[in-house]
C-alpha positions in Angstrom: -2.0 -22.5 -4.1 -4.8 -25.0 -4.5 -3.9 -28.5 -3.3 -4.6 -31.6 -5.4 -5.2 -33.7 -2.2 -6.9 -31.9 0.6 -6.2 -32.4 4.2 -9.4 -33.3 6.2 -8.8 -30.2 8.3 -9.0 -28.1 5.2 -11.8 -30.1 3.6 -14.3 -29.6 6.4 -14.4 -25.8 5.7 -15.9 -26.1 2.2 -19.5 -25.1 1.9 -21.2 -28.1 0.3 -24.6 -26.6 -0.5 -26.0 -23.2 -0.5 -28.1 -24.1 2.5 -24.9 -24.6 4.5 -23.8 -21.0 4.0 -24.4 -18.5 6.8 -26.8 -15.6 6.0 -23.9 -13.2 6.1 -20.4 -14.2 5.0 -17.9 -13.1 7.7 -15.2 -12.6 5.2 -17.3 -10.2 3.1 -18.3 -8.4 6.3 -14.6 -8.0 7.2 -13.7 -6.6 3.8 -16.6 -4.1 4.2 -15.0 -2.7 7.4 -11.9 -1.7 5.5 -11.8 2.0 4.3 -9.8 2.2 1.2 -10.4 0.5 -2.1 -6.7 -0.7 -2.2 -7.1 -2.3 1.3 -10.2 -4.1 0.2 -8.6 -5.3 -3.0 -5.6 -6.6 -1.1 -7.6 -8.3 1.6 -9.9 -9.9 -1.0 -6.9 -11.4 -2.7 -5.5 -12.8 0.6 -8.8 -14.3 1.6 -9.2 -15.9 -1.8 -5.7 -17.5 -1.4 -6.9 -19.0 1.9 -10.1 -20.2 0.3 -8.1 -21.9 -2.6 -5.8 -23.5 0.0 -8.9 -25.0 1.7 -10.2 -26.3 -1.7 -13.0 -23.7 -2.2 -13.5 -21.8 -5.4 -13.2 -18.4 -3.7 -13.9 -16.7 -0.4 -17.7 -16.9 -1.0 -17.6 -20.7 -0.8 -15.6 -21.1 2.4 -17.5 -21.7 5.7 -15.5 -19.1 7.7 -17.7 -19.6 10.7 -16.4 -23.2 11.0 -12.8 -21.8 11.2 -10.9 -23.1 14.3 -7.5 -22.7 15.9 -6.2 -25.8 14.1 -7.2 -24.5 10.7 -5.1 -21.4 11.2 -2.1 -23.5 12.3 -2.5 -25.8 9.4 -2.4 -22.9 6.9 0.7 -21.4 8.6 2.5 -24.8 8.6 1.6 -25.3 4.9 3.0 -21.9 3.9 6.2 -22.6 5.7 6.8 -25.7 3.7 9.4 -25.4 0.8 8.2 -25.1 -2.7 9.9 -26.6 -5.8 12.7 -24.1 -5.4 13.4 -25.2 -1.9 12.2 -21.9 -0.4 9.2 -21.4 2.0 6.0 -20.8 0.1 5.5 -17.6 2.0 7.8 -15.2 3.8 7.3 -14.6 7.6 6.0 -11.1 6.8 3.4 -12.5 4.4 2.3 -15.2 6.7 1.7 -12.6 9.5 -0.4 -10.6 7.1 -2.6 -13.7 6.4 -2.8 -14.3 10.1 -4.2 -10.8 10.6 -6.8 -11.7 7.9 -7.8 -14.9 9.7 -8.2 -13.0 13.0 -10.2 -10.2 11.3 -12.7 -12.6 9.7 -13.0 -14.6 13.0 -13.8 -11.3 14.8 -16.6 -10.6 12.3 -17.9 -14.1 12.7 -18.1 -13.5 16.4 -19.9 -10.2 16.0 -22.3 -11.9 13.6 -23.0 -14.5 16.3 -21.6 -17.2 14.0 -18.7 -18.1 16.3 -18.4 -18.4 20.1 -16.1 -16.3 22.3 -13.9 -19.3 23.2 -13.2 -20.2 19.6 -12.4 -16.6 18.8 -10.1 -16.3 21.8 -8.2 -19.5 20.7 -7.7 -18.1 17.2 -6.4 -14.8 18.6 -3.8 -16.8 20.6 -2.0 -17.8 17.4 1.2 -15.8 17.6 2.8 -14.0 14.7 6.0 -15.4 13.4 9.0 -13.5 14.8 11.6 -12.4 12.3 14.1 -9.7 11.7 14.8 -8.2 8.3 16.6 -5.0 7.1 14.1 -2.2 6.5 12.7 -2.3 3.0 13.2 0.5 0.5 15.5 3.4 0.6 15.8 7.2 0.4 17.1 8.4 -2.9 19.9 10.9 -3.3 19.4 14.5 -4.4 21.2 13.7 -7.6 18.7 10.9 -8.3 15.6 13.0 -7.5 17.0 15.8 -9.8 17.6 13.2 -12.6 14.1 11.8 -12.1 12.5 15.3 -12.4 14.7 16.2 -15.3 13.6 13.2 -17.2 10.1 14.8 -17.5 11.6 17.9 -19.2 13.2 16.1 -22.2 9.9 16.1 -24.2 7.3 18.7 -23.2 3.7 17.7 -23.8 0.5 17.5 -21.7 1.5 14.0 -20.3 5.0 15.0 -19.2 3.6 18.1 -17.6 1.1 16.0 -15.7 3.8 13.4 -14.7 6.2 16.2 -13.5 3.5 17.4 -11.2 2.9 13.9 -9.9 6.6 13.3 -9.2 6.8 16.7 -7.4 3.9 15.8 -5.1 5.4 12.5 -4.3 8.9 14.0 -3.5 7.8 17.3 -2.1 4.8 16.4 -0.1 5.5 12.7 0.8 2.1 11.6 -0.5 1.1 8.0 -1.0 0.3 7.1 -4.6 -3.3 6.4 -3.7 -3.5 9.9 -2.2 -2.1 11.5 -5.3 -4.7 9.7 -7.4 -7.5 10.9 -5.1 -6.7 14.6 -5.1 -9.8 16.6 -6.2 -9.8 20.1 -7.7 -11.8 21.5 -4.8 -9.0 20.3 -2.4 -6.3 22.5 -4.0 -5.8 25.9 -2.3 -3.1 27.9 -4.0 -3.6 30.9 -1.7 -2.6 28.7 1.3 -0.2 26.5 -0.8 -2.1 23.5 0.6 -3.9 20.4 -0.6 -6.7 18.7 1.3 -7.6 15.1 0.6 -8.9 11.8 2.2 -5.9 9.6 3.0 -5.3 6.2 4.4 -7.8 5.0 7.0 -10.4 7.4 5.6 -8.6 10.3 7.4 -8.7 13.8 6.0 -5.2 15.2 5.5 -3.7 18.5 4.5 -0.2 18.9 3.0 1.6 22.1 2.1 3.4 22.8 -1.1 6.8 24.3 -1.6 7.1 26.8 -4.5 8.5 24.2 -6.9 5.6 21.8 -6.2 3.0 24.6 -6.4 4.4 25.8 -9.8 4.4 22.3 -11.2 0.8 21.7 -10.1 -0.4 25.1 -11.4 1.3 24.4 -14.8 -0.6 21.1 -15.0 -3.9 22.6 -14.1 -3.5 25.2 -16.8 -3.2 22.3 -19.3 -5.8 20.2 -17.7 -8.7 22.6 -17.7 -11.5 23.0 -15.2 -13.8 20.1 -16.1 -14.2 17.0 -13.9 -13.6 16.3 -10.3 -10.2 14.7 -9.9 -6.8 16.5 -10.6 -5.1 13.6 -12.3 -6.6 11.4 -15.0 -5.8 9.6 -18.3 -5.2 10.9 -21.8 -6.6 9.5 -25.0 -5.2 10.0 -28.5 -4.6 13.6 -29.6 -3.8 14.7 -26.0 -7.5 14.5 -25.1 -7.8 14.5 -21.4 -10.5 12.3 -19.7 -11.9 14.3 -16.7 -14.5 11.6 -15.8 -12.3 9.3 -13.7 -9.1 9.6 -11.6 -5.7 8.1 -12.4 -5.4 4.8 -10.5 -2.7 4.3 -7.8 -1.2 1.7 -10.1 -0.9 4.2 -12.9 0.9 6.6 -10.5 3.4 3.9 -9.7 3.9 3.4 -13.4 4.8 7.1 -13.8 7.6 6.7 -11.3 8.9 3.6 -13.1 8.8 5.2 -16.5 10.9 8.2 -15.6 13.2 6.1 -13.4 14.0 4.1 -16.5 14.3 7.2 -18.7 16.8 8.7 -16.1 18.8 5.5 -16.0 18.4 5.1 -12.2 18.5 2.0 -10.1 15.3 0.5 -8.8 13.1 3.1 -7.1 9.5 2.5 -5.8 6.8 5.0 -5.3 7.1 4.6 -1.6 10.9 5.3 -1.7 9.9 8.9 -2.7 7.8 9.0 0.5 10.8 7.6 2.5 13.0 10.3 0.9 10.5 13.0 2.0 10.6 11.9 5.6 14.4 11.3 5.7 15.2 14.7 4.3 12.9 16.4 6.9 14.6 14.5 9.7 18.0 15.3 8.3 17.1 19.0 8.5 16.3 18.4 12.2 12.5 18.8 11.8 10.9 17.4 15.0 9.8 13.8 14.4 6.3 14.6 15.8 5.9 17.2 13.1 7.1 14.8 10.5 4.6 12.2 11.8 1.8 14.7 11.1 3.1 15.6 7.7 3.3 11.9 6.8 -0.2 11.2 8.0 1.0 8.6 10.5 -0.9 7.6 13.6 2.3 6.7 15.5 5.9 8.1 15.7 7.0 4.5 15.7 5.8 4.2 12.1 7.5 7.5 11.1 10.8 6.2 12.6 10.7 3.3 10.1 11.0 5.8 7.3 14.2 7.3 8.5 17.0 6.2 6.2 19.8 8.5 7.6 21.4 5.5 9.4 22.1 3.7 6.1 23.9 6.8 4.8 26.0 7.2 7.9 27.0 3.5 7.8 28.0 3.9 4.1 30.2 6.9 4.9 31.7 5.1 8.0 32.5 2.0 5.9 34.7 4.2 3.6 37.0 4.8 6.6 37.8 1.1 7.1 41.4 0.2 6.5 42.6 -3.3 5.5 
């Protein structure tokens, strides 16, 4: 998103010489406050986009301490402009995420005494863009989840046994893909049918396994062996398992897509399996407060966003319409 001709408002943010740079970069300080590696990677990407827009090479070469209210407005305005396809360069949801990034960096600049309180207050006054969209994602049907799991049984080998366990954890425990990749051997307790791990926000969580999930995980651990720290990892040629590093969250997402394609199913994301977990619990009249805790949410409001029962009810009601 780098511009060929820079607006003066953008141009003044570029650090001209190393001597212009503050001792501590507020953007780097903000990234350091984030807990998970995924959050840090995502925020680094967003801050680099802002830096490119302002004409800097990357976030290291932007004078974030010189950021003002008008810079934030200029970025939002630019991202709302149509691209070559006639559509806004960013969706309202994306712009609001970048606005949070601006405010997070400004707050760090204030804490580092590189920005005064009035400037910070003005930046915080920039309002998020209001919009309404249908909830993203869906809960999959029982037939779809059965087909997804059956796709791992067509060819039995160490990889499919591993992948079957991953899918069972996503569907049966509602875990995030980053949480699945972070499970350690010491966190698995078969006697209690539980798994302890560090989840989003650096919070320790515990989930409980139903017998099918427990059996799938036990079968995988028999194949995996006892070496190494993390439960899931990569394979090399000859079914040689690498116990030295965990499977990445991206690789967990790839597992879902591979078996979705094998099963011939419509588009399914890793998070759809998490939505399915929450929806099925709520459909069984499990108290939403309990579901919140099982999902690892800080708020019931967040848990409610995972409820896809309304869509199913609307579909069934639509069948009763007469022309």
